[in-house]
N, C-alpha and C positions, 0 to 999 in steps of 0.2 A: 755506313760505316765504310771505313778504308779496308781494300783488297788483304790487304796483308794480314790487318786486325781479325778480319773476317777467318782467313785459313787458320791463324793461330787459334781463336776460338772454336774452328773445326776438328783440329786436331785433339785439342785437350776434349771437346764433345766425344770423339769417337774413343778417346782412352776410359772417359766414364763410362760410355755403353761397353765396352771391351771389359773393364774392371767389374762393371756391374753383372755381366755375363756369369763371370767365374765366381762373386760371389753366390748368385743363386745357386748354380750347380752345385757349390759347397753346403750350401742350406738346405736344399733340396735333399743330397745325400744323408745329411742329421736328421731332418725330417721322417725319411724312412727309415732310419738305423730305429729312430724313438719308437716309432707306430709298430714298426715288427716286433721289438722289445716291451711295447704295450705300457711304456713309461709315460707318468700323469706330464712329466715334462714337454712331449709332444706338441701340447697346446700351446705353451709358451715359443718354441720353435717356430711352430705353424704360422704364429703371430709375427713372429721376425720376418719371417718368408714373405708374408704378404705384405710388409711394409719393405719388402728390398723388391718385389714385385711395381709396388707404386712407383718408388724411386728410378727405378730401371726405366719404367712409364715416360717418365720426367726427363729424364736423360736423352732418350729415342726423342722425344718430342724437340727437344733442344736444337740437337743435332740434326734431326731433319729441316725446323726452322730456320738454321744456319745455312745449311745446303740450300734452301728456298731460297734465302738473301743471296747468296752468292749467283744462285742460275739468274734471279730477276737485276744483279747486276751486272749481268752478260758476262761472268765470269766462271768458268767450268772449276768446280773445288779440285784441287790438289789432292791426288790420293794417299792416306799416310800410312 
């Protein structure tokens, strides 16, 4: 794949990882508050947290794959 395209994909992948971290932090706060309050909804919030964690793992794997592809092509990824 062309370097410019890979770099655009990498910027997008890094954005997804950063957004995922914000979503995870927010959901972790929600789960903690619900658990402290002893609310039944904590189970649903925990399930959503697990889904977000799985999605974040995919975002990280995608970012890492693009970085490796750039390295194999002899290109250092641009720092965004």
